[in-house]
N, CA, C and O atoms as a GROMACS GRO file, in nm:
protein
  220
    1MET      N    1  -0.950   0.565  -0.546
    1MET     CA    2  -1.115   0.604  -0.574
    1MET      C    3  -1.158   0.569  -0.701
    1MET      O    4  -1.271   0.606  -0.731
    2GLN      N    5  -1.080   0.494  -0.799
    2GLN     CA    6  -1.106   0.444  -0.918
    2GLN      C    7  -1.138   0.294  -0.867
    2GLN      O    8  -1.256   0.267  -0.888
    3GLN      N    9  -1.080   0.213  -0.820
    3GLN     CA   10  -1.104   0.103  -0.751
    3GLN      C   11  -1.207   0.072  -0.681
    3GLN      O   12  -1.259  -0.039  -0.689
    4LEU      N   13  -1.259   0.188  -0.588
    4LEU     CA   14  -1.356   0.200  -0.511
    4LEU      C   15  -1.478   0.187  -0.595
    4LEU      O   16  -1.566   0.104  -0.572
    5TYR      N   17  -1.480   0.273  -0.696
    5TYR     CA   18  -1.582   0.276  -0.768
    5TYR      C   19  -1.619   0.147  -0.874
    5TYR      O   20  -1.730   0.098  -0.892
    6ASN      N   21  -1.510   0.115  -0.928
    6ASN     CA   22  -1.507  -0.016  -0.981
    6ASN      C   23  -1.553  -0.149  -0.924
    6ASN      O   24  -1.576  -0.255  -0.983
    7MET      N   25  -1.562  -0.116  -0.796
    7MET     CA   26  -1.586  -0.250  -0.643
    7MET      C   27  -1.746  -0.248  -0.726
    7MET      O   28  -1.802  -0.330  -0.799
    8ILE      N   29  -1.796  -0.074  -0.657
    8ILE     CA   30  -1.951  -0.054  -0.627
    8ILE      C   31  -2.029  -0.112  -0.800
    8ILE      O   32  -2.131  -0.177  -0.819
    9LYS      N   33  -1.948  -0.065  -0.882
    9LYS     CA   34  -2.006  -0.066  -1.004
    9LYS      C   35  -2.015  -0.247  -1.045
    9LYS      O   36  -2.121  -0.293  -1.087
   10ASP      N   37  -1.919  -0.315  -1.031
   10ASP     CA   38  -1.935  -0.450  -0.998
   10ASP      C   39  -2.064  -0.545  -0.952
   10ASP      O   40  -2.112  -0.646  -1.004
   11SER      N   41  -2.101  -0.468  -0.828
   11SER     CA   42  -2.190  -0.525  -0.747
   11SER      C   43  -2.306  -0.477  -0.844
   11SER      O   44  -2.303  -0.385  -0.926
   12VAL      N   45  -2.458  -0.607  -0.797
   12VAL     CA   46  -2.563  -0.607  -0.888
   12VAL      C   47  -2.650  -0.460  -0.811
   12VAL      O   48  -2.726  -0.385  -0.872
   13SER      N   49  -2.613  -0.449  -0.667
   13SER     CA   50  -2.689  -0.322  -0.656
   13SER      C   51  -2.643  -0.184  -0.686
   13SER      O   52  -2.715  -0.084  -0.673
   14GLY      N   53  -2.503  -0.183  -0.733
   14GLY     CA   54  -2.465  -0.047  -0.758
   14GLY      C   55  -2.501  -0.042  -0.913
   14GLY      O   56  -2.550   0.067  -0.941
   15TYR      N   57  -2.492  -0.118  -1.010
   15TYR     CA   58  -2.527  -0.158  -1.123
   15TYR      C   59  -2.647  -0.082  -1.135
   15TYR      O   60  -2.652   0.020  -1.204
   16ALA      N   61  -2.762  -0.136  -1.060
   16ALA     CA   62  -2.873  -0.104  -1.045
   16ALA      C   63  -2.909   0.034  -1.051
   16ALA      O   64  -2.982   0.094  -1.130
   17VAL      N   65  -2.823   0.086  -0.922
   17VAL     CA   66  -2.833   0.226  -0.925
   17VAL      C   67  -2.792   0.308  -1.014
   17VAL      O   68  -2.871   0.392  -1.057
   18LEU      N   69  -2.653   0.301  -1.065
   18LEU     CA   70  -2.630   0.333  -1.169
   18LEU      C   71  -2.688   0.365  -1.326
   18LEU      O   72  -2.685   0.458  -1.407
   19HIS      N   73  -2.740   0.229  -1.316
   19HIS     CA   74  -2.835   0.216  -1.463
   19HIS      C   75  -2.999   0.297  -1.429
   19HIS      O   76  -3.077   0.336  -1.516
   20THR      N   77  -3.017   0.307  -1.295
   20THR     CA   78  -3.127   0.412  -1.276
   20THR      C   79  -3.114   0.531  -1.328
   20THR      O   80  -3.177   0.584  -1.420
   21SER      N   81  -2.984   0.591  -1.230
   21SER     CA   82  -2.963   0.724  -1.309
   21SER      C   83  -2.952   0.778  -1.428
   21SER      O   84  -2.979   0.894  -1.459
   22TYR      N   85  -2.910   0.687  -1.498
   22TYR     CA   86  -2.861   0.712  -1.645
   22TYR      C   87  -2.991   0.713  -1.676
   22TYR      O   88  -3.016   0.830  -1.705
   23ARG      N   89  -3.106   0.636  -1.688
   23ARG     CA   90  -3.257   0.634  -1.712
   23ARG      C   91  -3.328   0.773  -1.672
   23ARG      O   92  -3.425   0.826  -1.727
   24PHE      N   93  -3.262   0.812  -1.575
   24PHE     CA   94  -3.371   0.893  -1.498
   24PHE      C   95  -3.287   1.026  -1.551
   24PHE      O   96  -3.362   1.122  -1.536
   25MET      N   97  -3.170   1.064  -1.603
   25MET     CA   98  -3.121   1.164  -1.634
   25MET      C   99  -3.131   1.180  -1.852
   25MET      O  100  -3.097   1.279  -1.915
   26LYS      N  101  -3.179   1.066  -1.903
   26LYS     CA  102  -3.233   1.069  -2.040
   26LYS      C  103  -3.381   1.148  -2.009
   26LYS      O  104  -3.412   1.245  -2.077
   27THR      N  105  -3.466   1.099  -1.903
   27THR     CA  106  -3.602   1.195  -1.957
   27THR      C  107  -3.596   1.331  -1.902
   27THR      O  108  -3.524   1.380  -1.816
   28ASN      N  109  -3.687   1.377  -1.970
   28ASN     CA  110  -3.691   1.552  -1.942
   28ASN      C  111  -3.754   1.599  -1.810
   28ASN      O  112  -3.873   1.610  -1.780
   29VAL      N  113  -3.665   1.619  -1.754
   29VAL     CA  114  -3.706   1.641  -1.592
   29VAL      C  115  -3.635   1.799  -1.582
   29VAL      O  116  -3.557   1.844  -1.666
   30ASN      N  117  -3.695   1.888  -1.427
   30ASN     CA  118  -3.671   1.988  -1.448
   30ASN      C  119  -3.502   2.012  -1.366
   30ASN      O  120  -3.465   1.937  -1.276
   31HIS      N  121  -3.438   2.098  -1.403
   31HIS     CA  122  -3.293   2.082  -1.384
   31HIS      C  123  -3.259   2.090  -1.240
   31HIS      O  124  -3.138   2.074  -1.222
   32ASN      N  125  -3.326   2.110  -1.136
   32ASN     CA  126  -3.291   2.140  -1.041
   32ASN      C  127  -3.327   1.994  -0.986
   32ASN      O  128  -3.262   1.959  -0.888
   33GLN      N  129  -3.435   1.891  -1.043
   33GLN     CA  130  -3.453   1.790  -0.975
   33GLN      C  131  -3.346   1.684  -0.989
   33GLN      O  132  -3.299   1.610  -0.903
   34ARG      N  133  -3.314   1.696  -1.135
   34ARG     CA  134  -3.214   1.605  -1.171
   34ARG      C  135  -3.064   1.688  -1.065
   34ARG      O  136  -2.981   1.603  -1.032
   35LEU      N  137  -3.037   1.801  -1.028
   35LEU     CA  138  -2.897   1.751  -0.988
   35LEU      C  139  -2.944   1.742  -0.846
   35LEU      O  140  -2.842   1.719  -0.781
   36LEU      N  141  -3.061   1.750  -0.755
   36LEU     CA  142  -3.093   1.711  -0.655
   36LEU      C  143  -3.067   1.513  -0.669
   36LEU      O  144  -3.007   1.457  -0.577
   37TYR      N  145  -3.102   1.460  -0.745
   37TYR     CA  146  -3.146   1.325  -0.801
   37TYR      C  147  -2.975   1.293  -0.756
   37TYR      O  148  -2.937   1.235  -0.654
   38CYS      N  149  -2.924   1.328  -0.824
   38CYS     CA  150  -2.776   1.292  -0.835
   38CYS      C  151  -2.653   1.316  -0.727
   38CYS      O  152  -2.551   1.256  -0.695
   39ALA      N  153  -2.703   1.409  -0.698
   39ALA     CA  154  -2.642   1.415  -0.536
   39ALA      C  155  -2.703   1.315  -0.441
   39ALA      O  156  -2.628   1.277  -0.351
   40THR      N  157  -2.800   1.275  -0.444
   40THR     CA  158  -2.878   1.175  -0.375
   40THR      C  159  -2.875   1.009  -0.414
   40THR      O  160  -2.902   0.910  -0.346
   41ASN      N  161  -2.837   1.022  -0.530
   41ASN     CA  162  -2.768   0.906  -0.591
   41ASN      C  163  -2.630   0.880  -0.555
   41ASN      O  164  -2.595   0.767  -0.523
   42HIS      N  165  -2.537   0.990  -0.560
   42HIS     CA  166  -2.394   0.964  -0.533
   42HIS      C  167  -2.381   0.962  -0.375
   42HIS      O  168  -2.267   0.938  -0.335
   43LEU      N  169  -2.473   0.983  -0.282
   43LEU     CA  170  -2.460   0.965  -0.136
   43LEU      C  171  -2.475   0.794  -0.110
   43LEU      O  172  -2.399   0.722  -0.046
   44CYS      N  173  -2.601   0.759  -0.184
   44CYS     CA  174  -2.634   0.631  -0.155
   44CYS      C  175  -2.513   0.516  -0.266
   44CYS      O  176  -2.529   0.394  -0.263
   45ILE      N  177  -2.438   0.559  -0.325
   45ILE     CA  178  -2.318   0.474  -0.359
   45ILE      C  179  -2.206   0.472  -0.281
   45ILE      O  180  -2.132   0.376  -0.265
   46TYR      N  181  -2.192   0.621  -0.215
   46TYR     CA  182  -2.095   0.614  -0.096
   46TYR      C  183  -2.127   0.561   0.041
   46TYR      O  184  -2.047   0.555   0.135
   47ALA      N  185  -2.279   0.515   0.044
   47ALA     CA  186  -2.304   0.451   0.166
   47ALA      C  187  -2.256   0.305   0.128
   47ALA      O  188  -2.181   0.237   0.198
   48LEU      N  189  -2.320   0.259  -0.020
   48LEU     CA  190  -2.292   0.109  -0.034
   48LEU      C  191  -2.112   0.084  -0.009
   48LEU      O  192  -2.062  -0.002   0.064
   49ALA      N  193  -2.052   0.167  -0.078
   49ALA     CA  194  -1.899   0.160  -0.089
   49ALA      C  195  -1.853   0.098   0.068
   49ALA      O  196  -1.800  -0.008   0.098
   50ILE      N  197  -1.895   0.207   0.149
   50ILE     CA  198  -1.852   0.214   0.287
   50ILE      C  199  -1.926   0.074   0.374
   50ILE      O  200  -1.860   0.003   0.450
   51LEU      N  201  -2.058   0.054   0.349
   51LEU     CA  202  -2.089  -0.080   0.400
   51LEU      C  203  -2.007  -0.233   0.375
   51LEU      O  204  -1.973  -0.332   0.440
   52ARG      N  205  -1.999  -0.183   0.239
   52ARG     CA  206  -1.916  -0.292   0.155
   52ARG      C  207  -1.755  -0.318   0.227
   52ARG      O  208  -1.682  -0.416   0.239
   53LEU      N  209  -1.749  -0.197   0.258
   53LEU     CA  210  -1.579  -0.207   0.325
   53LEU      C  211  -1.562  -0.256   0.456
   53LEU      O  212  -1.461  -0.311   0.501
   54ARG      N  213  -1.680  -0.228   0.523
   54ARG     CA  214  -1.734  -0.296   0.698
   54ARG      C  215  -1.738  -0.425   0.691
   54ARG      O  216  -1.694  -0.474   0.795
   55LEU      N  217  -1.779  -0.521   0.597
   55LEU     CA  218  -1.792  -0.630   0.594
   55LEU      C  219  -1.661  -0.695   0.602
   55LEU      O  220  -1.653  -0.818   0.601
   0.00000   0.00000   0.00000
């Protein structure tokens, strides 16, 4: 799992997603919105990983 995470983190799109989520978390937003964004963000990361593994 850690290897998979590192592979995504090394990709440009993966980095952009993580960076965007970090900036989003720093802003003062509703707690429920933050949780929803995090869940969606993790789904996107897993989708990227699956796509990369299939190629």
